[in-house]
N, C-alpha and C positions, 0 to 999 in steps of 0.2 A: 408109685404103682405097688400094689401088694404082690408078694412072691406066693409060692404054693404053701409056704409055712404060715402065711399070714402076716409076715413082717414086711415093713416098707423097705423097698430097694433103695440103697443110698443113691443110686444113679437116676432114679425115677423123678419125674416132674412132680412137684407137690400138688396135693389134692386141693382143689379150690371148691369152697362151698358157697352156694347161693343163700339168700336170706331164709329160704324155706328149710334148707338143710341145717343151717345154723339153729333155727327154732326147733327142728326135730332133735338136734343133738342136746339143746337145752332142756326140752321136755323129757327126753330119756333120763338125763342126769337128775332133773328134779323129781321124777317118779322114782328113781332108785333112792333118792334122800328121803321120800316120803311126802314132801310138800316143798313149795317155793321158799317159804319161810326157813325150813330146816335146811334147804341147800344154801340159801343166802348166809345164814349163820355158819354153817360149815366152812364156807369160803371167805368169811369176814366181810360180807357185802350187806348193804342196807336192803332189807326186804322190799321196801317201797320202791327203791330204785330198780330192783330186779322185775318187779311188777310192771313199772313204767317201761322198761326196755322190752319185756315180753309183749306188751300191749302196743308196741310202736309209738309210744309217746316220748321216748327218749332214745338216743343212739346208744348202742352197747359201749360200755366203758372198757378201758384196757384190762381192769381188774376182773370184769364180768367175762370177757373173752379168754383171759388167762385161766380162769376157773373151768372154762369149757375146753381148754387145751388147744386154743386156736389164737391166731393173731390177725389183725385187719391189715390188708394191703390194698392199695389204689392201683388200678390199671387203666390206661387209656388206649383207645384205638384210633388210628388216623382215619380221617374222612376220606371217602372215596369220591371220584368224579363220576357219578352215574348219570 
């Protein structure tokens, strides 16, 4: 959770992003770099792989996620007896 100063509180639960939010983060970073190719080169990534990830033809790699400042976690919910 962000504090009034905009900093992340050390006791706050981590912010979880869904796929749309991750793509929005990628789009913003790419726009700032000027192009997807420029962003890929800036982070030592293959531009083709970046394109495939952005177009949902490939899962995001660890390096791609690291370049966006995030990491992948997996969560499971128990089934309920409805």
